[in-house]
C-alpha positions as CSV (number, residue, x, y, z in Angstrom):
1,M,-0.2,-0.2,0.1
2,D,1.2,3.5,-0.8
3,V,1.7,4.9,3.1
4,L,1.9,8.9,1.3
5,K,-1.5,8.2,-1.0
6,E,-3.4,6.7,1.5
7,W,-2.8,9.8,4.4
8,K,-3.7,12.5,1.6
9,E,-6.8,10.5,1.1
10,P,-8.2,12.3,4.0
11,A,-7.9,16.0,3.0
12,K,-11.5,16.6,1.3
13,E,-13.3,19.4,0.5
14,G,-15.8,19.4,2.9
15,N,-14.0,17.3,5.4
16,P,-14.3,18.7,9.2
17,H,-11.5,20.9,10.1
18,K,-8.2,20.2,10.4
19,P,-6.8,19.2,14.0
20,T,-3.6,21.1,15.5
21,L,-0.9,19.0,16.5
22,S,1.5,20.6,19.5
23,V,4.0,18.6,22.1
24,Q,4.7,19.4,25.5
25,P,7.2,20.2,26.8
26,G,8.3,21.4,23.4
27,S,9.8,20.3,20.2
28,L,13.4,20.6,21.8
29,V,13.9,17.7,24.0
30,A,16.6,15.8,25.4
31,R,17.2,12.2,25.2
32,G,15.3,10.2,28.0
33,K,12.6,12.6,28.7
34,Q,9.0,12.3,28.6
35,V,7.0,14.0,26.0
36,T,3.1,14.3,25.3
37,I,2.3,15.3,21.8
38,L,-1.7,16.4,21.4
39,C,-3.6,16.0,18.7
40,E,-6.4,18.7,19.1
41,V,-10.2,19.3,17.5
42,T,-12.9,22.0,17.2
43,T,-15.2,19.6,17.4
44,G,-15.6,16.5,19.5
45,A,-13.8,12.9,18.1
46,Q,-13.7,9.5,18.5
47,E,-10.6,8.2,16.6
48,Y,-7.7,9.9,16.2
49,R,-4.2,8.8,14.5
50,L,-1.0,10.2,14.5
51,F,1.3,10.1,11.4
52,K,5.3,10.0,11.4
53,E,6.8,10.5,8.3
54,G,9.0,7.2,7.4
55,G,7.2,5.6,10.3
56,P,3.9,3.0,10.0
57,H,0.9,4.0,9.2
58,P,-0.9,5.1,11.4
59,W,2.0,5.2,13.8
60,R,-0.6,5.5,16.5
61,T,-4.2,5.5,17.3
62,K,-6.2,6.5,20.3
63,N,-9.6,5.5,20.5
64,T,-12.5,6.9,23.1
65,P,-15.6,5.9,24.0
66,K,-17.1,9.6,24.3
67,A,-16.3,12.5,21.9
68,T,-13.4,14.5,23.2
69,N,-11.6,17.7,21.8
70,K,-8.0,16.0,22.1
71,A,-6.1,12.9,22.4
72,Q,-3.0,12.6,23.8
73,F,0.0,10.4,22.9
74,L,2.8,9.9,24.9
75,I,6.6,8.8,24.7
76,S,7.7,8.4,28.4
77,S,11.6,8.4,27.6
78,I,11.8,9.7,24.1
79,E,15.1,8.3,22.1
80,Q,16.6,8.7,18.6
81,Q,13.8,6.6,16.8
82,H,11.1,9.2,17.8
83,G,12.7,12.4,16.5
84,G,11.2,13.2,12.9
85,I,8.2,14.8,11.3
86,Y,4.4,14.2,12.6
87,R,0.9,14.8,11.7
88,C,-2.5,14.1,13.2
89,Y,-6.1,13.4,11.5
90,Y,-9.3,12.2,13.4
91,K,-12.3,10.4,12.4
92,T,-16.3,12.0,12.7
93,P,-19.3,10.3,11.8
94,S,-18.7,12.9,8.4
95,G,-15.7,11.3,8.0
96,W,-12.0,11.8,8.1
97,S,-10.3,15.3,8.4
98,E,-7.8,16.9,7.0
99,H,-3.9,16.5,8.3
100,S,-3.0,18.9,10.9
101,D,0.0,21.1,9.9
102,P,3.2,19.0,10.1
103,L,5.1,19.5,13.4
104,E,9.1,18.7,13.8
105,L,10.2,17.0,17.0
106,V,14.0,16.5,17.4
107,V,16.0,14.6,20.3
108,T,19.2,15.9,21.5
109,G,22.4,14.1,23.3
110,L,22.8,11.5,20.9
111,Y,26.3,13.0,20.2
112,S,28.7,14.7,22.3
113,K,28.8,18.5,22.5
114,P,30.2,21.0,20.5
115,S,31.8,24.1,21.5
116,L,30.9,27.5,20.8
117,S,33.2,31.2,21.0
118,I,33.1,34.3,19.8
119,Q,35.6,35.4,17.7
120,S,36.2,38.6,19.6
121,S,35.8,39.3,23.3
122,T,32.4,38.3,24.9
123,V,32.3,42.0,25.7
124,V,30.8,43.7,22.3
125,T,29.6,47.1,22.0
126,S,26.1,47.9,21.0
127,G,25.7,48.4,17.6
128,E,28.6,45.8,16.8
129,T,28.4,42.9,14.5
130,V,30.1,40.0,15.9
131,T,30.8,36.4,14.4
132,L,29.8,32.8,16.9
133,Q,31.8,29.8,16.3
134,C,30.7,26.0,16.8
135,V,33.2,23.7,16.7
136,S,33.2,20.0,17.1
137,Q,35.9,16.6,16.6
138,L,32.6,15.4,14.8
139,G,32.5,15.5,11.4
140,F,28.7,16.8,11.8
141,N,26.8,18.1,8.1
142,R,25.2,21.0,10.0
143,F,25.5,23.3,12.8
144,V,22.5,25.3,14.4
145,L,22.5,27.7,16.9
146,T,19.5,28.7,19.3
147,K,19.0,31.3,21.4
148,E,18.0,30.7,25.3
149,G,14.7,30.5,25.8
150,E,13.4,29.8,22.3
151,Q,12.7,26.4,20.8
152,K,13.1,27.1,17.5
153,P,16.9,27.5,15.8
154,S,18.1,30.9,15.2
155,L,20.6,29.9,12.7
156,I,21.5,26.6,10.8
157,R,24.9,26.5,8.9
158,D,26.8,24.2,6.8
159,S,29.7,22.7,8.4
160,E,33.4,23.8,7.3
161,F,36.6,21.6,7.6
162,I,39.5,23.5,9.5
163,N,42.4,22.5,8.4
164,S,44.8,23.2,10.7
165,T,42.7,21.6,13.9
166,G,40.9,18.7,11.8
167,Q,37.9,20.0,13.4
168,F,34.5,20.9,11.8
169,Q,33.0,24.5,12.1
170,G,29.3,26.5,11.6
171,L,30.0,30.1,11.6
172,F,27.3,31.9,12.4
173,P,27.3,36.0,11.9
174,M,24.9,37.9,14.3
175,G,24.1,41.4,15.0
176,P,24.4,44.6,15.1
177,V,23.7,43.4,19.3
178,I,22.1,45.9,21.1
179,L,21.6,46.9,25.0
180,S,17.6,46.3,25.3
181,Q,17.9,42.2,24.3
182,R,19.8,39.4,26.1
183,W,22.5,37.5,24.3
184,M,22.8,33.8,25.7
185,F,23.2,31.0,22.7
186,R,23.7,27.1,22.4
187,C,24.8,25.8,19.4
188,Y,24.4,21.9,18.2
189,G,25.4,19.5,15.3
190,Y,23.6,16.9,13.6
191,Y,24.0,15.0,10.3
192,V,22.0,15.6,7.3
193,N,20.5,12.2,6.9
194,S,19.0,12.2,10.6
195,P,18.0,15.9,10.8
196,Q,15.5,15.5,14.2
197,V,18.8,14.1,15.7
198,W,21.2,16.2,17.6
199,S,23.8,16.8,19.6
200,E,24.0,17.3,23.2
201,P,24.0,21.6,23.5
202,S,27.2,23.6,24.2
203,D,28.0,24.9,27.3
204,L,25.9,28.5,27.4
205,L,27.5,31.3,25.5
206,E,26.6,34.8,26.9
207,I,27.7,38.0,25.2
208,H,27.6,41.2,27.5
209,V,26.8,44.5,24.9
210,S,28.8,47.3,27.0
211,V,27.4,51.2,25.7
212,S,29.7,52.1,22.7
213,Q,32.0,55.4,22.6
214,H,30.1,57.1,20.3
215,Q,27.0,56.8,23.2
216,D,29.7,57.1,26.1
217,Y,30.3,60.9,24.2
218,T,26.7,61.5,23.6
219,M,25.8,60.9,27.9
220,E,28.8,62.7,28.6
221,N,27.6,65.7,26.5
222,L,24.5,65.4,27.8
223,I,25.4,65.7,31.5
224,R,27.8,68.6,30.8
225,M,24.8,70.5,28.7
226,G,22.4,69.4,32.1
227,V,25.1,70.8,34.8
228,S,26.0,73.9,32.9
229,V,22.6,75.2,32.5
230,F,21.8,74.0,36.4
231,I,24.7,76.6,36.9
232,L,23.4,79.4,34.5
233,V,20.0,79.0,36.3
234,I,21.5,79.0,40.1
235,L,23.2,82.2,38.7
236,G,20.5,83.8,36.6
237,I,18.5,83.5,40.4
238,L,21.2,85.2,42.7
239,L,21.8,87.9,40.1
240,F,18.2,88.5,40.5
241,E,18.0,88.0,43.9
242,A,21.0,90.5,43.8
243,Q,19.0,93.2,41.6
244,H,15.9,92.9,44.1
245,S,17.3,93.2,47.0
246,Q,19.7,96.4,45.8
247,R,16.4,97.7,44.8
248,R,15.0,97.1,47.8
249,T,18.0,98.7,49.9
250,Q,18.1,101.7,47.4
251,H,14.3,102.2,48.1
252,A,14.5,102.1,51.7
253,A,17.6,104.7,51.6
254,G,14.9,107.1,49.6
255,R,12.4,107.0,52.5
256,E,14.6,107.5,55.2
257,S,16.1,110.7,53.2
258,S,12.6,112.0,52.5
259,T,12.0,111.7,56.4
260,F,15.0,113.6,57.6
261,F,13.9,116.3,55.2
262,M,10.5,116.4,56.4
263,V,11.4,116.5,60.3
264,A,14.2,119.5,59.4
265,E,11.5,121.3,57.6
266,T,9.6,121.0,60.8
267,W,11.9,122.0,63.0
268,G,13.0,125.1,60.8
């Protein structure tokens, strides 16, 4: 039987809406961890089927006595053979649904970890472009860079052979780096014949971003301008007070002089 042909048959016009396929805790999972694949629908269904590319069809089936809006497919300990592309579909009284969008499940930890470094100091200035280097003794075809806290790969690069060391590397240009973001990365290696089976993650690399010299000068100038304005305001206030005080003194002296003359005239 043609597996792909059988798989495409459910997707017909007028069939129920396609389900949503997801995985918990995430699509990037370390070997030996537990994983739950969820096939969810907007309307109830009693039979769900999970399909894995390259595997038997269906890969797994879930039947429920009552119609439910989701089915859970548990993998208690994920291994190399579980890495791959998955889809699901379900059956209702009106027929088979469309298949879900593909879900890629990646298993990590099958090979020794590469090393990740930056081709300059780990302290860079804001706005600068840097290159990260992922290196391994193993002949991986590709290297993957991931940003800490994200499941999806940030960048994928073909492997390059380093003649001087006999190692393999992937180079990842990054930037411009900015202060408002956290720059923390890991990298992995994999072979193209098993693209969902990755190595152990590299140690975490954190890039520390400092203020650029131009920004330093700008800040210094702003501080100087602020201090100058403050001094001018203080001087203006002091000058105003001095002038006002002088006027009060002159006015008081004038009043005393007038009083003196009035008294003199009275006695005269």
